[in-house]
N, C-alpha and C positions, 0 to 999 in steps of 0.2 A: 529539561524541561525548559520549555520556552515559554514565557508569557510577554502577549502583545503590548505596544509602546504605551496604551490607553490606560493596561489594567488598575493598576493605582490609581487611578484617577477618577473612574468610570463606578457607577454600578452597575453597569451593563453586563451581561453574559453573554460568551465567545463561543463559536463553534472550535471543534477539535478534532483535531488530525495525528493519530497514533501512527507511530512508524516505527519498525524493526531496525536492530543493528543500530540500535541509538547510541551506542560509542563513536558511531563515524559520524554525526551528523552534524555538530556543534564544535566540539573539539577533538584532535585526534594527532596524533603522533606521526603520524603520516598522512597520508589527503584525506580531506574531509568535506564532507557535502556541502557546507556553508551554509545551511540551511537560515541561519537567526540573519546572517548579511542579506540573504536573499531578501525574505520577508520582510524586513526593515526597508529594504528598498520598493519591494510592492504595496507595501502599507503606505508607502510617506505617497505614491502615488494614485495611491487608492484603485488600483485592479482586483483588489479581492478583498474578503472581509479579513480583519483584524482576527487572529484564531492564535489559537493555543496550541503547542506542539507536544506531544510524549514521547519521548522517545525511550524503547524498553532495551535494554542493553544484553547483546548476545553471547554466549561462553562456547567458542570456538568449537570447544571438545562435546558440547551438544547438539548444537546448532541445525544441523541436517537431521535429528531427533526430532527436536522440538519444532519444527519447520515444515516436518511433512508428513499427514495421518496416515500414510501410507509407507509401506518398507519397498525400496528398492532392489534389483537382482542382487547386490550386495549386502544386505541388510542394515541399510541406513534407514531411519524414518519411522514411523511408527507414532509419535507421543504427539503428533500433531492435535489429536484432539482433545487432550488435557491442555495444551498450552491454547487452543483456542478457548476452551471452558474458561481457563484462567485470566486471559484478555476480556470475555463478556460477563464472566462473572464477579472477579475479584476486583480487576484493577480498574475497569470501567465505573464500576460501583463507587471505587472510592476517589477517584479524579471527580466524579460528580458531585459527591457530598463536602470535599476538601476547599473547590475550586470553583468561579464561577462560568462555569460550563454551560451551555446549550445542552440539553442531555438527552436531545429526539434524533431519530437515525438522519434527518436530514440534515442535519449540520454534525454528525462525527461521521467523519472517515478514517480509515487503515490503511497502512500501506508500508512499502519499503521498495528494495532491490532484490534482485536474484532470489531465493528461496525466500527472502522477506518479502517478496511482490506476492505475487502473483501465488504462491507455492502454499503460505500460508495467511497470506491478508486476503484472498480473493475468496479463501476456502472459507475463513472466520466471518467474512460479510455472509454468504453464500448459507452460511450454520446459523449467526444470527443477524440476518436482514434487521428487526427491531434494533440491533443495538448500533450498529454499524452501516450506513446507508451509500458510503461512498468509499469507494476503491484505489490509490496508486499505485500502478503496480508497473515498474521498469527493470527492464531488461530481466521478466521474469523465465526461470528455469523450467516449462512444464516438461523437459526430457527427462526429470528427476524421475519420474514414471506417470507418464499421461496415459495409457489409458482409465486405471479407476480414477482420474480426476474430470477425463473427459465425462465416464460413466454418473460421476457424483454431481457434474453441472445436468445433464439429460434427466436425471432422479429427482434431484433437490429442485430445479430451476433457480432462476436468480431473479424472477421478474418483480421481487421488492424491492431490489435496489434502485437508487437513486442514477446511479452515474458510473462507469469503470473506465480507468485510464489507464491503456497499455500502450508500453514501447517497446523497440528494440532498434540496434546499431545493425547496420549490416557490413563491420568488423568484428563482430563476434565470433573471433576464429576458435574460442572454446568450445560451442556451441553454433555449429553451423546451423543447425534447423532452427534457431529461434526464431527467425522474421516468417517462416511459415508457419512455424506452432503460435504466434502470436496472431497474422492474420485469422487463424484457425479457430482460434480460442473467442477472438471476437465475433466469427461468425457463427458460432457457437453459442454463445451466450445470445445471440438472435435467433437463432432457427429453433434451439429444445430449450435455452434458458430464458424466455420471455422478454427479453430487452428490447429495447427501440433501437435503430439503428442512432439516433439522438443523445442516447444516453451513452451511446461509447465512442471513445475518441482513441485511437488506431495512431500513432506514430511511429514511423520506420525513420532511423537516422541514418543518413549516407556515410556521413563521418565518425558515427561513434563505434566503439568496444566495447569492450566488457571490464568498466572500469570505473571507479567514484570519482575520475575527472568527467567521463563521459553524463553520467546522474547527475552530477553537478549542475552543466550545464543547459539539463533538461529540466532539472528540478521548477524551474522558475515558473516557466509557460505549464507545466504539468500542472501544477500548484493552482495556478490562477483559473485555468479553464474548472478541475474540479470543483474547487470552492464555489465557485460562480454558478455550479448546478442547479 
């Protein structure tokens, strides 16, 4: 967990950002997102409100199953509903009880990258909009199983959400359709999901590839936009 600079010196309550793949956010044996360093700089310059960040670690052996509500063509996925229920019904209530959090959906965001971004974070927010009102999705992988995801947005809607950030890099060679998928999802969230264009920010990074280095670089601006909505 990351607690903002004034946390121990104030009686204030703080917005909360829940992030998937938490083991890569603050410290890592490999490349990390450097979320804590980025936030310290953002808060010193007052570009966004001080925020608690909760990192939820993933297990590489179960990650694809937990981050996808629907199975894909090779049988991965299917446990996303249970994971979303855990986030909304167990983790968030625990954080709200034990930390100085702002509990309403307007001040509660959820996000991540790849499968942790769009596939499970956006899904969870659409399923539980009264819990999570903002979504941060970097390099989302809608291609994991796109048709049921699009049908889910059409059926369930997203009009209770406050803001959705989506991005992709033009050099994501592993997922050549990623840029198009991000643009299509942004449009779907408006046309069928019920969001206004002002509630969605789509960024296409001409230098971005599918890597923690790219997500680390894009995270500060993404965070600033999202948490100011």
